[in-house]
DRENDO-1510 file (C-alpha; in Angstrom, 1 decimal, always signed):
<recs>
REC; n; res; u; v; w
REC; 1; LEU; +120.7; -27.4; +3.4 .
REC; 2; TYR; +120.0; -23.7; +3.4 .
REC; 3; PRO; +116.9; -21.8; +4.6 .
REC; 4; HIS; +115.1; -19.2; +2.5 .
REC; 5; ALA; +117.5; -17.1; +0.5 .
REC; 6; SER; +116.9; -13.8; -1.4 .
REC; 7; ARG; +116.8; -13.9; -5.1 .
REC; 8; SER; +120.3; -12.4; -5.3 .
REC; 9; GLU; +121.7; -15.1; -3.0 .
REC; 10; VAL; +120.2; -18.1; -4.8 .
REC; 11; LEU; +122.6; -18.3; -7.7 .
REC; 12; VAL; +125.6; -17.7; -5.4 .
REC; 13; TYR; +124.6; -20.6; -3.1 .
REC; 14; ALA; +123.5; -22.8; -6.0 .
REC; 15; SER; +126.8; -22.3; -7.8 .
REC; 16; ALA; +128.7; -23.4; -4.7 .
REC; 17; ALA; +126.7; -26.6; -4.3 .
REC; 18; ASP; +127.9; -30.1; -5.5 .
REC; 19; ALA; +124.4; -30.9; -6.5 .
REC; 20; LEU; +120.9; -29.4; -6.2 .
REC; 21; VAL; +117.7; -31.2; -5.4 .
REC; 22; ILE; +114.0; -30.6; -5.7 .
REC; 23; PRO; +112.5; -33.5; -3.6 .
REC; 24; ASN; +108.8; -32.9; -4.2 .
REC; 25; SER; +106.5; -35.4; -2.6 .
REC; 26; GLY; +104.4; -37.6; -4.8 .
REC; 27; THR; +101.6; -37.7; -2.2 .
REC; 28; SER; +100.4; -34.2; -3.0 .
REC; 29; TRP; +98.2; -33.7; -6.1 .
REC; 30; ASN; +99.6; -30.2; -6.6 .
REC; 31; SER; +103.2; -31.4; -6.4 .
REC; 32; ARG; +102.5; -34.3; -8.8 .
REC; 33; TYR; +100.7; -32.3; -11.5 .
REC; 34; THR; +100.8; -28.5; -11.1 .
REC; 35; THR; +104.1; -27.5; -9.7 .
REC; 36; SER; +106.3; -25.3; -11.9 .
REC; 37; PRO; +109.2; -24.3; -9.7 .
REC; 38; ILE; +111.3; -21.3; -10.6 .
REC; 39; LYS; +114.1; -22.9; -8.6 .
REC; 40; LEU; +114.4; -25.6; -11.3 .
REC; 41; TRP; +115.5; -22.9; -13.9 .
REC; 42; GLU; +117.7; -21.3; -11.3 .
REC; 43; TYR; +119.3; -24.7; -10.5 .
REC; 44; LEU; +119.9; -25.4; -14.2 .
REC; 45; ALA; +121.4; -21.9; -14.6 .
REC; 46; ALA; +123.9; -22.7; -11.8 .
REC; 47; ARG; +125.4; -25.4; -14.0 .
REC; 48; ARG; +125.3; -28.0; -11.3 .
REC; 49; PRO; +123.9; -31.6; -11.3 .
REC; 50; VAL; +120.2; -31.4; -10.5 .
REC; 51; VAL; +118.1; -34.2; -8.9 .
REC; 52; VAL; +114.3; -33.9; -9.0 .
REC; 53; SER; +111.4; -36.1; -8.0 .
REC; 54; ASP; +110.1; -38.2; -10.9 .
REC; 55; LEU; +106.7; -36.5; -11.2 .
REC; 56; PRO; +104.6; -35.5; -14.2 .
REC; 57; SER; +105.0; -31.8; -13.2 .
REC; 58; MET; +108.7; -32.1; -13.5 .
REC; 59; ARG; +108.8; -34.4; -16.6 .
REC; 60; GLU; +106.8; -31.8; -18.5 .
REC; 61; LEU; +109.6; -29.3; -18.0 .
REC; 62; VAL; +112.8; -31.3; -18.3 .
REC; 63; THR; +114.1; -34.7; -19.4 .
REC; 64; ASP; +116.4; -37.3; -17.9 .
REC; 65; GLY; +119.0; -36.0; -20.3 .
REC; 66; GLU; +119.0; -32.7; -18.3 .
REC; 67; VAL; +118.3; -33.8; -14.7 .
REC; 68; ARG; +118.5; -37.0; -12.7 .
REC; 69; PHE; +115.0; -38.2; -11.8 .
REC; 70; VAL; +114.5; -40.0; -8.5 .
REC; 71; LYS; +111.5; -41.9; -7.1 .
REC; 72; PRO; +109.5; -39.5; -4.9 .
REC; 73; ASP; +109.2; -40.0; -1.2 .
REC; 74; ASP; +112.1; -42.5; -1.2 .
REC; 75; PRO; +115.0; -41.2; +1.0 .
REC; 76; ARG; +117.4; -44.1; +0.0 .
REC; 77; ALA; +116.8; -43.5; -3.7 .
REC; 78; LEU; +117.3; -39.8; -3.2 .
REC; 79; ALA; +120.6; -40.4; -1.4 .
REC; 80; ASP; +121.8; -42.8; -4.1 .
REC; 81; ALA; +120.8; -40.3; -6.9 .
REC; 82; LEU; +122.7; -37.5; -5.2 .
REC; 83; ALA; +125.8; -39.7; -4.8 .
REC; 84; GLN; +125.7; -40.6; -8.5 .
REC; 85; ALA; +125.1; -37.0; -9.5 .
REC; 86; VAL; +128.1; -35.6; -7.7 .
REC; 87; GLN; +130.3; -38.3; -9.3 .
REC; 88; GLY; +129.7; -36.8; -12.7 .
REC; 89; ASP; +126.6; -35.6; -14.5 .
REC; 90; ASP; +128.5; -33.4; -17.0 .
REC; 91; ALA; +126.4; -34.3; -20.0 .
REC; 92; ARG; +123.2; -33.6; -18.0 .
REC; 93; VAL; +124.6; -30.3; -16.7 .
REC; 94; ALA; +125.5; -29.2; -20.2 .
REC; 95; ALA; +122.1; -30.2; -21.6 .
REC; 96; GLY; +120.4; -28.4; -18.7 .
REC; 97; TRP; +122.3; -25.2; -19.4 .
REC; 98; GLU; +121.1; -25.4; -23.1 .
REC; 99; ARG; +117.5; -25.9; -21.9 .
REC; 100; VAL; +117.6; -23.0; -19.4 .
REC; 101; LYS; +119.0; -20.6; -22.0 .
REC; 102; LYS; +115.7; -21.2; -24.0 .
REC; 103; GLN; +113.7; -20.2; -20.9 .
REC; 104; THR; +114.9; -16.6; -20.4 .
REC; 105; TRP; +112.3; -13.8; -20.6 .
REC; 106; LEU; +113.9; -12.6; -23.8 .
REC; 107; ALA; +113.8; -16.0; -25.4 .
REC; 108; ARG; +110.2; -16.5; -24.4 .
REC; 109; ALA; +109.2; -13.1; -25.8 .
REC; 110; GLN; +111.0; -13.8; -29.1 .
REC; 111; ARG; +109.0; -17.1; -29.4 .
REC; 112; ILE; +105.8; -15.2; -28.8 .
REC; 113; LEU; +106.6; -12.6; -31.4 .
REC; 114; GLU; +107.5; -15.3; -33.9 .
REC; 115; THR; +104.2; -16.9; -33.3 .
REC; 116; LEU; +102.3; -13.7; -33.8 .
</recs>
């Protein structure tokens, strides 16, 4: 675990990790329905296995083909998911990389221009 890091440090540390986790709680309404963490895109860009809480706010951004979902607020399930992720989530990592490439500012601007 690492405390707050500057934006320039995030990708360096994320790239060195065996797996990355967003363990949001399911007890918070905001966490369940309105969270859109920038760190999710940073984690996918690091090309490492990503484990996230199985919440509607996360499922609207990614699929289980890109990240490993885990029951929120369940430490044992989180530990098991992390152990599985580090054993080999290559297909998820590759799919996550393809997803994040579509989320760059340039890609988003191009979609807006195409819509206009």
